N, CA, C and O atoms as CSV, one atom per row, in Angstrom:
chain,resi,resn,atom,element,x,y,z
A,1,MET,N,N,181.438,-2.055,-17.676
A,1,MET,CA,C,181.154,-1.062,-16.664
A,1,MET,C,C,180.884,0.269,-17.359
A,1,MET,O,O,181.693,0.726,-18.167
A,2,ASP,N,N,179.777,0.875,-17.053
A,2,ASP,CA,C,179.421,2.159,-17.643
A,2,ASP,C,C,180.086,3.297,-16.876
A,2,ASP,O,O,180.157,3.298,-15.647
A,3,ARG,N,N,180.568,4.262,-17.651
A,3,ARG,CA,C,181.165,5.442,-17.042
A,3,ARG,C,C,180.076,6.473,-16.795
A,3,ARG,O,O,179.142,6.587,-17.589
A,4,PRO,N,N,180.182,7.224,-15.708
A,4,PRO,CA,C,179.211,8.287,-15.490
A,4,PRO,C,C,179.432,9.399,-16.518
A,4,PRO,O,O,180.530,9.528,-17.058
A,5,PRO,N,N,178.416,10.191,-16.790
A,5,PRO,CA,C,178.590,11.292,-17.743
A,5,PRO,C,C,179.593,12.308,-17.199
A,5,PRO,O,O,179.749,12.438,-15.985
A,6,PRO,N,N,180.271,13.024,-18.091
A,6,PRO,CA,C,181.248,14.018,-17.636
A,6,PRO,C,C,180.581,15.114,-16.808
A,6,PRO,O,O,179.448,15.511,-17.079
A,7,ASP,N,N,181.285,15.583,-15.819
A,7,ASP,CA,C,180.800,16.677,-14.981
A,7,ASP,C,C,181.638,17.912,-15.309
A,7,ASP,O,O,182.766,18.036,-14.832
A,8,PRO,N,N,181.091,18.838,-16.128
A,8,PRO,CA,C,181.866,20.019,-16.527
A,8,PRO,C,C,182.425,20.817,-15.351
A,8,PRO,O,O,183.520,21.370,-15.451
A,9,ALA,N,N,181.695,20.886,-14.243
A,9,ALA,CA,C,182.165,21.640,-13.080
A,9,ALA,C,C,183.423,21.003,-12.489
A,9,ALA,O,O,184.355,21.710,-12.106
A,10,LYS,N,N,183.450,19.680,-12.413
A,10,LYS,CA,C,184.632,18.993,-11.884
A,10,LYS,C,C,185.815,19.112,-12.837
A,10,LYS,O,O,186.956,19.258,-12.400
A,11,LEU,N,N,185.544,19.048,-14.144
A,11,LEU,CA,C,186.616,19.206,-15.122
A,11,LEU,C,C,187.209,20.611,-15.036
A,11,LEU,O,O,188.427,20.778,-15.100
A,12,LEU,N,N,186.361,21.606,-14.893
A,12,LEU,CA,C,186.834,22.981,-14.759
A,12,LEU,C,C,187.629,23.150,-13.464
A,12,LEU,O,O,188.641,23.850,-13.442
A,13,GLU,N,N,187.183,22.522,-12.406
A,13,GLU,CA,C,187.898,22.593,-11.129
A,13,GLU,C,C,189.308,22.020,-11.264
A,13,GLU,O,O,190.265,22.596,-10.747
A,14,ALA,N,N,189.438,20.889,-11.956
A,14,ALA,CA,C,190.759,20.292,-12.176
A,14,ALA,C,C,191.630,21.222,-13.009
A,14,ALA,O,O,192.812,21.397,-12.715
A,15,TRP,N,N,191.053,21.815,-14.039
A,15,TRP,CA,C,191.804,22.749,-14.888
A,15,TRP,C,C,192.293,23.951,-14.070
A,15,TRP,O,O,193.443,24.369,-14.195
A,16,MET,N,N,191.419,24.490,-13.244
A,16,MET,CA,C,191.777,25.661,-12.453
A,16,MET,C,C,192.868,25.340,-11.428
A,16,MET,O,O,193.701,26.193,-11.124
A,17,GLU,N,N,192.866,24.125,-10.899
A,17,GLU,CA,C,193.927,23.714,-9.976
A,17,GLU,C,C,195.273,23.771,-10.678
A,17,GLU,O,O,196.273,24.182,-10.088
A,18,TRP,N,N,195.296,23.359,-11.939
A,18,TRP,CA,C,196.536,23.416,-12.711
A,18,TRP,C,C,196.917,24.867,-12.989
A,18,TRP,O,O,198.082,25.238,-12.841
A,19,GLU,N,N,195.952,25.689,-13.390
A,19,GLU,CA,C,196.248,27.089,-13.686
A,19,GLU,C,C,196.805,27.818,-12.471
A,19,GLU,O,O,197.673,28.679,-12.612
A,20,HIS,N,N,196.324,27.489,-11.297
A,20,HIS,CA,C,196.810,28.127,-10.073
A,20,HIS,C,C,198.107,27.504,-9.577
A,20,HIS,O,O,198.689,27.990,-8.607
A,21,GLY,N,N,198.571,26.443,-10.218
A,21,GLY,CA,C,199.818,25.800,-9.824
A,21,GLY,C,C,199.686,24.836,-8.670
A,21,GLY,O,O,200.689,24.436,-8.080
A,22,ASP,N,N,198.464,24.454,-8.338
A,22,ASP,CA,C,198.244,23.549,-7.209
A,22,ASP,C,C,198.471,22.086,-7.575
A,22,ASP,O,O,198.767,21.271,-6.702
A,23,THR,N,N,198.338,21.746,-8.854
A,23,THR,CA,C,198.416,20.366,-9.306
A,23,THR,C,C,199.334,20.282,-10.514
A,23,THR,O,O,199.243,21.130,-11.403
A,24,PRO,N,N,200.218,19.286,-10.578
A,24,PRO,CA,C,201.102,19.156,-11.736
A,24,PRO,C,C,200.317,18.766,-12.996
A,24,PRO,O,O,199.264,18.133,-12.903
A,25,PRO,N,N,200.833,19.145,-14.170
A,25,PRO,CA,C,200.120,18.895,-15.429
A,25,PRO,C,C,199.756,17.429,-15.661
A,25,PRO,O,O,198.667,17.143,-16.160
A,26,GLY,N,N,200.629,16.509,-15.317
A,26,GLY,CA,C,200.344,15.089,-15.527
A,26,GLY,C,C,199.131,14.621,-14.741
A,26,GLY,O,O,198.310,13.856,-15.247
A,27,ARG,N,N,199.022,15.080,-13.513
A,27,ARG,CA,C,197.878,14.713,-12.669
A,27,ARG,C,C,196.600,15.322,-13.236
A,27,ARG,O,O,195.550,14.681,-13.235
A,28,VAL,N,N,196.689,16.562,-13.721
A,28,VAL,CA,C,195.519,17.223,-14.292
A,28,VAL,C,C,195.059,16.486,-15.544
A,28,VAL,O,O,193.864,16.248,-15.719
A,29,MET,N,N,195.999,16.122,-16.415
A,29,MET,CA,C,195.634,15.394,-17.636
A,29,MET,C,C,194.954,14.071,-17.289
A,29,MET,O,O,193.977,13.690,-17.934
A,30,ALA,N,N,195.458,13.375,-16.286
A,30,ALA,CA,C,194.836,12.115,-15.871
A,30,ALA,C,C,193.417,12.356,-15.351
A,30,ALA,O,O,192.499,11.594,-15.655
A,31,THR,N,N,193.249,13.410,-14.574
A,31,THR,CA,C,191.929,13.741,-14.040
A,31,THR,C,C,190.965,14.101,-15.164
A,31,THR,O,O,189.814,13.665,-15.162
A,32,LEU,N,N,191.436,14.901,-16.131
A,32,LEU,CA,C,190.580,15.281,-17.251
A,32,LEU,C,C,190.201,14.065,-18.091
A,32,LEU,O,O,189.069,13.954,-18.560
A,33,LYS,N,N,191.149,13.163,-18.276
A,33,LYS,CA,C,190.881,11.964,-19.077
A,33,LYS,C,C,189.860,11.068,-18.380
A,33,LYS,O,O,188.875,10.656,-18.992
A,34,THR,N,N,190.090,10.770,-17.116
A,34,THR,CA,C,189.169,9.886,-16.401
A,34,THR,C,C,187.847,10.585,-16.096
A,34,THR,O,O,186.834,9.926,-15.865
A,35,GLY,N,N,187.854,11.917,-16.094
A,35,GLY,CA,C,186.635,12.675,-15.821
A,35,GLY,C,C,185.720,12.818,-17.020
A,35,GLY,O,O,184.606,13.326,-16.890
A,36,GLY,N,N,186.174,12.375,-18.198
A,36,GLY,CA,C,185.307,12.376,-19.361
A,36,GLY,C,C,185.430,13.591,-20.262
A,36,GLY,O,O,184.486,13.926,-20.978
A,37,LEU,N,N,186.592,14.266,-20.239
A,37,LEU,CA,C,186.751,15.441,-21.088
A,37,LEU,C,C,186.558,15.097,-22.557
A,37,LEU,O,O,185.953,15.874,-23.296
A,38,ARG,N,N,187.061,13.945,-22.993
A,38,ARG,CA,C,186.895,13.562,-24.395
A,38,ARG,C,C,185.422,13.456,-24.766
A,38,ARG,O,O,185.005,13.953,-25.812
A,39,ASP,N,N,184.637,12.810,-23.913
A,39,ASP,CA,C,183.197,12.668,-24.178
A,39,ASP,C,C,182.523,14.032,-24.277
A,39,ASP,O,O,181.687,14.261,-25.151
A,40,LEU,N,N,182.896,14.929,-23.376
A,40,LEU,CA,C,182.310,16.266,-23.380
A,40,LEU,C,C,182.674,17.020,-24.653
A,40,LEU,O,O,181.817,17.656,-25.267
A,41,LEU,N,N,183.947,16.952,-25.054
A,41,LEU,CA,C,184.389,17.638,-26.267
A,41,LEU,C,C,183.745,17.037,-27.513
A,41,LEU,O,O,183.378,17.769,-28.433
A,42,GLU,N,N,183.605,15.711,-27.553
A,42,GLU,CA,C,182.947,15.075,-28.696
A,42,GLU,C,C,181.492,15.521,-28.814
A,42,GLU,O,O,181.003,15.771,-29.915
A,43,ALA,N,N,180.808,15.620,-27.688
A,43,ALA,CA,C,179.413,16.061,-27.702
A,43,ALA,C,C,179.313,17.514,-28.168
A,43,ALA,O,O,178.419,17.857,-28.941
A,44,LEU,N,N,180.221,18.360,-27.702
A,44,LEU,CA,C,180.214,19.764,-28.129
A,44,LEU,C,C,180.538,19.900,-29.611
A,44,LEU,O,O,179.928,20.710,-30.309
A,45,ALA,N,N,181.501,19.104,-30.098
A,45,ALA,CA,C,181.854,19.150,-31.516
A,45,ALA,C,C,180.689,18.673,-32.380
A,45,ALA,O,O,180.427,19.245,-33.438
A,46,ALA,N,N,179.996,17.637,-31.938
A,46,ALA,CA,C,178.849,17.141,-32.691
A,46,ALA,C,C,177.730,18.180,-32.717
A,46,ALA,O,O,177.078,18.371,-33.744
A,47,ALA,N,N,177.513,18.843,-31.598
A,47,ALA,CA,C,176.481,19.877,-31.539
A,47,ALA,C,C,176.851,21.058,-32.429
A,47,ALA,O,O,175.989,21.626,-33.099
A,48,ALA,N,N,178.125,21.428,-32.438
A,48,ALA,CA,C,178.572,22.539,-33.282
A,48,ALA,C,C,178.449,22.179,-34.752
A,48,ALA,O,O,178.082,23.027,-35.566
A,49,ALA,N,N,178.747,20.935,-35.107
A,49,ALA,CA,C,178.623,20.494,-36.496
A,49,ALA,C,C,177.153,20.481,-36.920
A,49,ALA,O,O,176.828,20.809,-38.061
A,50,ALA,N,N,176.285,20.107,-36.015
A,50,ALA,CA,C,174.855,20.075,-36.330
A,50,ALA,C,C,174.296,21.486,-36.503
A,50,ALA,O,O,173.356,21.691,-37.270
A,51,ASP,N,N,174.867,22.451,-35.797
A,51,ASP,CA,C,174.407,23.840,-35.880
A,51,ASP,C,C,175.061,24.617,-37.019
A,51,ASP,O,O,174.661,25.745,-37.307
A,52,ALA,N,N,176.067,24.020,-37.674
A,52,ALA,CA,C,176.800,24.714,-38.742
A,52,ALA,C,C,175.893,24.946,-39.943
A,52,ALA,O,O,174.994,24.145,-40.200
A,53,PRO,N,N,176.117,26.042,-40.688
A,53,PRO,CA,C,175.347,26.281,-41.908
A,53,PRO,C,C,175.527,25.128,-42.900
A,53,PRO,O,O,176.523,24.407,-42.840
A,54,ALA,N,N,174.564,24.957,-43.810
A,54,ALA,CA,C,174.545,23.822,-44.732
A,54,ALA,C,C,175.814,23.711,-45.565
A,54,ALA,O,O,176.287,22.597,-45.788
A,55,GLY,N,N,176.383,24.811,-46.033
A,55,GLY,CA,C,177.563,24.764,-46.888
A,55,GLY,C,C,178.863,24.656,-46.125
A,55,GLY,O,O,179.928,24.632,-46.742
A,56,ASP,N,N,178.816,24.590,-44.803
A,56,ASP,CA,C,180.027,24.568,-43.984
A,56,ASP,C,C,180.214,23.173,-43.411
A,56,ASP,O,O,179.637,22.861,-42.369
A,57,ALA,N,N,180.990,22.341,-44.050
A,57,ALA,CA,C,181.185,20.947,-43.660
A,57,ALA,C,C,181.903,20.858,-42.321
A,57,ALA,O,O,183.071,20.476,-42.264
A,58,GLY,N,N,181.215,21.206,-41.257
A,58,GLY,CA,C,181.787,21.108,-39.932
A,58,GLY,C,C,182.800,22.186,-39.630
A,58,GLY,O,O,183.490,22.109,-38.613
A,59,GLY,N,N,182.911,23.184,-40.477
A,59,GLY,CA,C,183.839,24.263,-40.237
A,59,GLY,C,C,185.215,24.024,-40.808
A,59,GLY,O,O,186.063,24.914,-40.751
A,60,ALA,N,N,185.466,22.848,-41.358
A,60,ALA,CA,C,186.804,22.522,-41.846
A,60,ALA,C,C,187.184,23.358,-43.061
A,60,ALA,O,O,188.327,23.805,-43.160
A,61,ALA,N,N,186.260,23.578,-43.982
A,61,ALA,CA,C,186.591,24.312,-45.198
A,61,ALA,C,C,186.841,25.778,-44.910
A,61,ALA,O,O,187.748,26.366,-45.499
A,62,GLY,N,N,186.073,26.385,-44.028
A,62,GLY,CA,C,186.229,27.796,-43.754
A,62,GLY,C,C,187.238,28.099,-42.666
A,62,GLY,O,O,187.533,29.267,-42.415
A,63,ALA,N,N,187.775,27.079,-42.011
A,63,ALA,CA,C,188.691,27.299,-40.907
A,63,ALA,C,C,189.992,27.959,-41.350
A,63,ALA,O,O,190.590,28.718,-40.588
A,64,GLU,N,N,190.433,27.679,-42.567
A,64,GLU,CA,C,191.694,28.246,-43.019
A,64,GLU,C,C,191.607,29.752,-43.168
A,64,GLU,O,O,192.616,30.436,-42.994
A,65,ASN,N,N,190.453,30.286,-43.480
A,65,ASN,CA,C,190.290,31.714,-43.690
A,65,ASN,C,C,189.706,32.417,-42.471
A,65,ASN,O,O,189.419,33.613,-42.528
A,66,SER,N,N,189.531,31.712,-41.402
A,66,SER,CA,C,188.955,32.275,-40.197
A,66,SER,C,C,189.934,33.240,-39.536
A,66,SER,O,O,191.115,32.915,-39.415
A,67,PRO,N,N,189.480,34.412,-39.105
A,67,PRO,CA,C,190.374,35.348,-38.427
A,67,PRO,C,C,190.978,34.751,-37.159
A,67,PRO,O,O,192.130,35.038,-36.834
A,68,ALA,N,N,190.220,33.923,-36.437
A,68,ALA,CA,C,190.752,33.320,-35.227
A,68,ALA,C,C,191.905,32.383,-35.544
A,68,ALA,O,O,192.877,32.319,-34.791
A,69,THR,N,N,191.809,31.660,-36.644
A,69,THR,CA,C,192.869,30.739,-37.032
A,69,THR,C,C,194.105,31.504,-37.494
A,69,THR,O,O,195.232,31.092,-37.217
A,70,GLU,N,N,193.902,32.599,-38.188
A,70,GLU,CA,C,195.025,33.365,-38.724
A,70,GLU,C,C,195.824,34.048,-37.618
A,70,GLU,O,O,197.035,34.217,-37.764
A,71,THR,N,N,195.191,34.444,-36.527
A,71,THR,CA,C,195.879,35.199,-35.507
A,71,THR,C,C,196.318,34.359,-34.321
A,71,THR,O,O,197.036,34.859,-33.455
A,72,TRP,N,N,195.915,33.118,-34.257
A,72,TRP,CA,C,196.253,32.281,-33.118
A,72,TRP,C,C,197.703,31.832,-33.192
A,72,TRP,O,O,198.156,31.351,-34.230
A,73,THR,N,N,198.420,31.986,-32.111
A,73,THR,CA,C,199.798,31.540,-32.009
A,73,THR,C,C,199.910,30.668,-30.767
A,73,THR,O,O,199.534,31.102,-29.678
A,74,PRO,N,N,200.421,29.445,-30.908
A,74,PRO,CA,C,200.545,28.591,-29.726
A,74,PRO,C,C,201.575,29.154,-28.749
A,74,PRO,O,O,202.598,29.704,-29.158
A,75,VAL,N,N,201.300,29.013,-27.479
A,75,VAL,CA,C,202.210,29.455,-26.441
A,75,VAL,C,C,202.814,28.218,-25.805
A,75,VAL,O,O,202.097,27.347,-25.313
A,76,VAL,N,N,204.106,28.149,-25.817
A,76,VAL,CA,C,204.789,26.973,-25.273
A,76,VAL,C,C,205.516,27.338,-24.004
A,76,VAL,O,O,206.155,26.483,-23.391
């Protein structure tokens, strides 16, 4: 059975329901998973890797020195 392509608008709607407190996190994760978030992220990562400069192996080598990486702190 073929899955339909991910619908970014529906994925965003599910995310926003969680942010507003309308839907519990477990339900949102299930919706994002069945809605194709992984497929969407894989496509975006592949596109970003294809657009990366020749000496930047997908951003992995320069990620350690990236200002965004240095200042990011996870919020729990």
